[in-house]
N, C-alpha and C positions, 0 to 999 in steps of 0.2 A: 745717530743723527736725530736732532730734535724735530719733532713733528713729522718724521718719516712715517707714512701711513700705508698699510697694505690694504688694497681693495680687491674684492671679488666682484667681477662683472658678469652678467649674463647677456648674451647678444644673439641676434639672429641675422641670417643673410640668405639670399638666393645665390647659389654657387656658380651659376652659369658663366659669369664673366671673370671668375677668379681662379687662380692656380692653386686651388685647395685653400685650407685655412691657414697653414703655417707660412711664415715669411719665405721669400725666395731670394736667391743671390742678387746682390745689387746690380749686377750686369744684365739681369733678366728684365727687360723693359716692357715686353708685350703684355704679360699678365702678372699682376701682383697677387700675393696671398692676402686673405682677409686680415691676418695679423699685421701686415705692412700698413694697411690703412688705419687700423686701430692704434698702432703705435704712433703713426703720424698725427692722429687726432690728439692723443695724450701729449705728444711733444708740443703741440700748439697751446697747451695750458702752461707752458714755460716752467717745467719742474727744474729743480736744481740737480737732481740725480739723473743718471742715464735711464732711459726708458727701456724696459725689457718685459715683455708679456709672456706668461707661461700659460699655454692653452690646455684645457682639460682633455679635449677629444679631437684628434686629427681627422679631418675629412678631406677627400680627394677633390680634384677638379670636377666641377659639375654637381657635387653633392651639396645639399642645402641643410640649413639648421633653423629650427624654430626656437631652440635654446641650447647654445653652447656656453661654455664658461671659461674664464681665465682670471689669473691674479696678476697684480703688478704693484710696485711700490712707487709712491709719489711724495716728494717733499716740495713745498711751495717756496718761492723766493722770499727773502727777508723774514724768514721764520713765521710766515703767515699761518693761520690756523688751517687744519685740513678742510677740504671741501666736504660739505654735507652731501650725502649720497644722491639726493634728488638733483642737486645743482650739478654734480659730476655727470649724471646721465644727460641732462639738458645740454651741458657744454660739449660733451663728446658727440652727441647727435647733431649739434649745430655744425661741427667740423666734418661730420660724416654725411652731410645732407645731399651730396652729389653721388653717393654710393648706395648700393642695395644692401646696406649693413645698418642695423639699428641696435643700440644698447637698450635693453628692456628694463633692467634694474641693477643696482649696485649695493654693496654693503661693505663696511669696514670689517676686517677679520684680523685675527692675531698674526703677529709677524712670522710665526712658524707655519701658518696655514699654506697648504699646497693644493692648487686646483686640480692637478692631474692625479696625484697619488692618494688624495683623501676623498676622491669621488667614490661613493658607495654603489652607484649603478648608473648605467647609460642606457637610454631607450632610443631605438631607431624605428622608424615607420617607412615601409616601402609601399609606394602607391602604384597600382596597376589599372590601366583602362582596357577593358576587353572589347573586342569587335571593332577596333579602330585601325584601318588599314594603313593610315599614314598620319604622322604627327600634325600635319596641316589641317586635319579634320577635327582636331581637339578645340575646345574653347580656348581663346587667347589666354585666359586665366590659368589654364592647365598646361600651356606650352612649356616644354622643358621641365615640367614639375611632376611627371609621371612617366611610366613605361607603357606605351601603347602597343597592344598585342592584337594582331589581325584576327585570331581565332575568337569566336564567341563562346566556345565550349571549353571549360576547364573542369576536370573531375575533382571537385572540391573534397570529396571523401578521401580520394587517394592522396591529395595534398596534405590533408590533416593527418592521415596515417603516417605519411613520410615525416611530417613536422614533429610528430611525437617521438620519433627516433632521435631527433637532434636535441630535444630538451634534456637538461641534466648536465653532468660533468663528463666530458669526453676529450680525447685528443683530437683536435680539429685541424690537424696538419693538412688534410686534403682540401679543406675549405679556406686556406690562407694562400695568398699570393706571395711570391718571392720579393723581398725587399731587404734593405741594409740591416734592419733590426732582427731579421729572422734567426741568426745564430744565438741571439741573446735573450729571446723571448720564449717562454714556455708555450707550447701549443695546447696545453691542457686548460680549458676554460669551462665555466659553468654557465650554461644558458638557462636562465631562470624562467623566462617567458617566451613563448612563440605562439602568437595567436593569428588567426586568419578571419577577417570579418568584412562585411560590405562597407565600402566607403562612399564617397560622393565627389562630384565635381565642385570646384570652388564657385562655379556659376550655374549650378544645377537648376535653379529656379528661373533662370533667364536665358537658357539655351534652347534651340529649336528641337532638339531630340535628346532622348535619354541615353546616357552612356553608363554601362555597368563598371563601377569602380570597386576594387578590392584593396584592402590594406593589410599588410603583414607587419606585425609588431614584434620586435625582438628586444629583450632586456637582459643585460648581463653586467657584471662589475666592469668588465673590459672585453674588447673584441680584438681579434687578429686582423691583419691587413687584408682588406676586401672580403672579410669573412661573411658579412651580411649579404653583400651582392652575390657571392658564390652560393650561399645557402638559398637565396631567393631564386636565382637562376635554376638551380637543381629542382626546387619545389615546383616551379612553373613547368619545367620539363616533365616532371611526374604528372602534373595535371593535363598536359598535352599528349601524354602517352609516349613521349620520346625516351623516358627513363622509367623503369619499374621501381616499385618500392624496395624490393630485395636488392636491386642494383644500387640504389642510393645507400642502403645499409652497407653494402660491400665497399662503396667509396669511402664512407665514414671509417670503416674498420681498416681500410688500406693505410691510413695515416701517412699519405704521400701526396704532397702538393702537385706532383706531376701526373697523378692519376685523374685529376679533375679535368673533364672535357672543356677546353678553353672557350669553345663557342657558346657555352651555356651561361657565362657570367652576365648577370643583369646589368644594364647600363646605369651609369652614375646618376643620371638626372631624375630617377624615380625615388631616390633615397633622401630621407630627412632625419637628422638628429633632432629629437623632440624634447629630451629631458636629460639633465645631469643632476643627480641627487647627492646631497651631503647630509651628514649628521648635524643637527642644530648645535649640539655641544661643541663640535669642531669649529664652528663659525663664530661662536660666542666670544665677545671681547671681555677681557677683565675690566672691572670698574676702574677708570682712570681719572674721571672728572674733567677730561679735555673737552673744550667746547669745539663746535664746528661753525663754519660759515659758508 
């Protein structure tokens, strides 16, 4: 198809009002996925071809993204030249203006480029607010954007010791939840980075009292279903003395999803997908001489 162009877009969203990132069945009317809204916005550009978005990283209901990614193909009517990347971003954001979804940037990529399979790493950050007995006591700017924990005390040394056990290549079966992909996806993953460091409120300079925030950062090429939330919940349980470091090691070595204590899973609303990284060479277009408009 002449002038059929593949684009890679990076986008962000607050996940509170969406049924995760992927599209939902047409009959589900109450909550749509972020993908549903993105595809509707692309469709309003009146492409000749059917619109189908391939999302890099799936996130659940309530999970947020500062940078997710997806690719799609677009051919304009009457053989018009492809959209310039900046014009595409502006056009999509115009049609997304009523949603908590924003396209941050776009680039043309080769026709064989795949947003999911060619991602080199994904980074998630989990935000925790300590010493907040109820979510209504958080600044409005942090509402549904962190996990508020009543306790002011967390044993950070124990959390870091436990975190060190999770870094590296392991069978993470205990830390994945059951879903339809489970029989087809290897539980062996390599967790490249797990760091714990102080964070901050989005309104820290303008709120009447200080709140202690912590951020747990996880980076891997890919993750299992709910893996980050299960790891976070277990680490917080270690910090609160509900779970010992040796017990967490036993859970990891059990390699059994049913061994994980279900009440420990961290809630979705504290989790952010913050980066999806690709090799520059994979995104590089061959020289074609095609103009843009």
